[in-house]
C-alpha positions as CSV (number, residue, x, y, z in Angstrom):
1,M,0.0,16.7,-23.2
2,I,2.7,16.9,-25.8
3,L,6.3,16.2,-24.7
4,S,9.5,16.1,-26.6
5,P,12.3,13.6,-26.3
6,E,14.6,16.5,-25.3
7,Y,12.3,17.3,-22.4
8,C,12.4,13.7,-21.2
9,V,16.2,13.7,-21.3
10,T,16.4,16.9,-19.4
11,M,14.0,15.7,-16.7
12,A,15.8,12.3,-16.5
13,R,19.1,14.2,-16.0
14,Y,17.4,16.5,-13.4
15,N,16.2,13.4,-11.5
16,A,19.6,11.8,-11.4
17,W,21.3,15.1,-10.4
18,Q,18.8,15.6,-7.6
19,N,19.3,12.0,-6.4
20,R,23.1,12.4,-6.3
21,Q,22.5,15.4,-4.1
22,L,20.1,13.5,-1.8
23,K,22.7,10.8,-1.5
24,A,25.2,13.3,-0.2
25,A,22.6,14.9,2.2
26,F,21.6,11.4,3.5
27,A,25.3,10.7,4.3
28,T,25.3,13.5,6.8
29,L,22.5,11.8,8.9
30,D,22.7,8.7,11.0
31,D,20.4,5.8,10.4
32,A,18.0,6.8,13.2
33,A,17.5,10.3,11.6
34,L,16.8,8.7,8.2
35,R,14.2,6.4,9.7
36,A,12.6,8.8,12.2
37,E,8.9,9.3,11.8
38,R,8.4,12.8,10.5
39,G,4.7,13.0,9.8
40,A,5.1,12.7,6.1
41,F,2.7,10.5,4.1
42,F,5.4,7.8,3.8
43,G,6.7,8.5,7.3
44,S,10.4,9.0,7.2
45,I,13.1,10.3,4.9
46,L,14.1,6.8,4.0
47,G,10.5,5.7,3.6
48,T,9.7,8.5,1.3
49,A,12.9,7.9,-0.7
50,S,12.0,4.2,-0.9
51,H,8.5,5.1,-2.2
52,L,9.9,7.3,-4.8
53,L,12.3,4.6,-6.0
54,W,9.4,2.2,-6.1
55,G,7.3,4.7,-8.1
56,D,10.1,5.2,-10.6
57,R,10.4,1.5,-11.1
58,V,6.7,1.1,-11.6
59,W,6.7,3.8,-14.3
60,L,9.7,2.4,-16.0
61,S,8.0,-1.0,-16.1
62,R,5.1,0.6,-17.9
63,L,7.1,2.8,-20.2
64,A,10.2,0.8,-20.9
65,G,9.2,-2.8,-20.1
66,T,11.5,-3.2,-17.1
67,T,10.6,-5.5,-14.2
68,L,7.6,-4.3,-12.1
69,P,8.6,-4.0,-8.4
70,E,6.8,-6.2,-6.0
71,G,4.1,-4.9,-3.7
72,G,1.8,-1.9,-3.8
73,I,2.0,1.7,-2.6
74,G,1.5,0.6,1.0
75,D,4.5,-1.6,0.7
76,S,6.7,1.0,-1.1
77,P,8.3,2.6,2.0
78,A,9.9,-0.7,2.8
79,L,11.2,-1.4,-0.8
80,V,14.7,-0.7,0.6
81,T,15.7,-1.1,4.2
82,S,18.9,0.8,4.3
83,R,20.6,3.9,2.9
84,G,23.1,1.6,1.1
85,D,20.3,-0.4,-0.5
86,W,18.6,2.9,-1.5
87,E,21.9,4.2,-3.1
88,V,22.4,1.1,-5.2
89,G,18.7,0.9,-6.2
90,R,18.6,4.6,-7.0
91,F,21.8,4.5,-9.1
92,Q,20.5,1.5,-11.1
93,T,17.0,3.0,-11.6
94,D,18.4,6.5,-12.5
95,A,20.7,4.9,-15.1
96,A,17.8,2.9,-16.6
97,L,15.7,6.1,-16.7
98,L,18.4,8.0,-18.5
99,L,18.9,5.2,-21.0
100,W,15.2,5.1,-21.7
101,A,15.0,8.9,-22.2
102,E,18.0,9.0,-24.4
103,K,16.5,6.4,-26.8
104,L,13.1,8.1,-27.1
105,R,11.9,9.4,-30.5
106,A,9.0,11.7,-31.0
107,V,6.8,8.8,-32.2
108,D,7.4,7.0,-28.9
109,L,5.6,9.8,-27.1
110,A,2.3,9.4,-29.0
111,G,-0.6,7.2,-28.1
112,Q,-1.7,5.6,-24.9
113,I,-0.4,3.0,-22.4
114,S,-2.6,0.6,-20.5
115,W,-2.1,-1.1,-17.1
116,Y,-3.9,-2.5,-14.2
117,S,-3.9,0.1,-11.4
118,G,-3.9,-1.3,-7.8
119,V,-4.8,2.2,-6.5
120,M,-7.9,2.4,-8.8
121,G,-8.6,-1.4,-8.7
122,A,-9.2,-1.3,-12.4
123,D,-7.6,-1.3,-15.8
124,V,-6.4,2.2,-16.9
125,A,-5.4,3.7,-20.2
126,K,-3.9,7.2,-20.4
127,P,-1.9,9.2,-22.9
128,I,1.8,8.4,-22.7
129,G,2.7,12.1,-22.5
130,L,0.5,12.5,-19.5
131,C,2.0,9.5,-17.8
132,I,5.6,10.7,-18.4
133,G,4.7,14.2,-17.1
134,H,3.2,12.6,-14.0
135,M,6.3,10.5,-13.4
136,F,8.5,13.5,-13.4
137,N,6.1,15.5,-11.3
138,H,5.8,12.7,-8.8
139,Q,9.6,12.7,-8.5
140,A,9.7,16.5,-7.8
141,H,6.7,16.2,-5.4
142,H,8.3,13.6,-3.1
143,R,11.8,15.1,-3.3
144,G,10.2,18.3,-2.1
145,Q,8.9,16.4,0.9
146,I,12.3,14.9,1.5
147,H,13.8,18.4,1.2
148,A,11.6,19.6,4.0
149,M,12.4,16.6,6.2
150,L,16.1,17.1,5.6
151,T,15.8,20.7,6.7
152,A,13.8,19.7,9.8
153,A,16.5,17.1,10.6
154,G,19.2,19.8,10.6
155,A,20.8,18.6,7.3
156,E,21.6,20.9,4.5
157,A,19.0,20.3,1.8
158,P,20.3,20.3,-1.8
159,V,19.7,22.9,-4.5
160,S,16.5,21.8,-6.2
161,D,15.9,24.4,-8.9
162,L,15.9,23.0,-12.4
163,I,17.4,26.2,-13.8
164,F,20.6,25.6,-11.6
165,M,21.2,22.0,-12.9
166,P,24.7,21.8,-14.4
167,E,24.6,21.7,-18.2
168,D,27.1,18.9,-18.6
169,G,26.6,16.6,-15.6
170,P,27.7,14.4,-14.0
171,W,24.2,12.9,-13.9
172,L,24.8,9.6,-12.0
């Protein structure tokens, strides 16, 4: 998979824009609604948002050398325990993701990365472009789940179409 630095910047901006909208949507729900079991893989709106934050931090640790979050996938819904903690963590992680993307050069997108995968129980090596594509796809996948849960909870879900992202931000 061949990606460009420009694509990565666009997707990092899209991620931050989407998360700003989720923050506003979450603010319309009380704590019980955010924590309610909704039959999603990670249970609740907050659990799914927490997993997504965890996943972004895992990928940033592999791609940018940031700190690897503690725990595995099974622990990820409990990475943050409140909407406020999610908002702070999300802002910090989105800023780190934007900075990483803005510094990329084409040469940084070539080659492979290696890591130990707890899911696979083995060392893994994959092309960097594939891993970056996966990271952005993972974000969209779980935000889609959150979108459905917000709608089911009676909240107004945000606009999620990439083509409607503002051209000049704000991103964070």
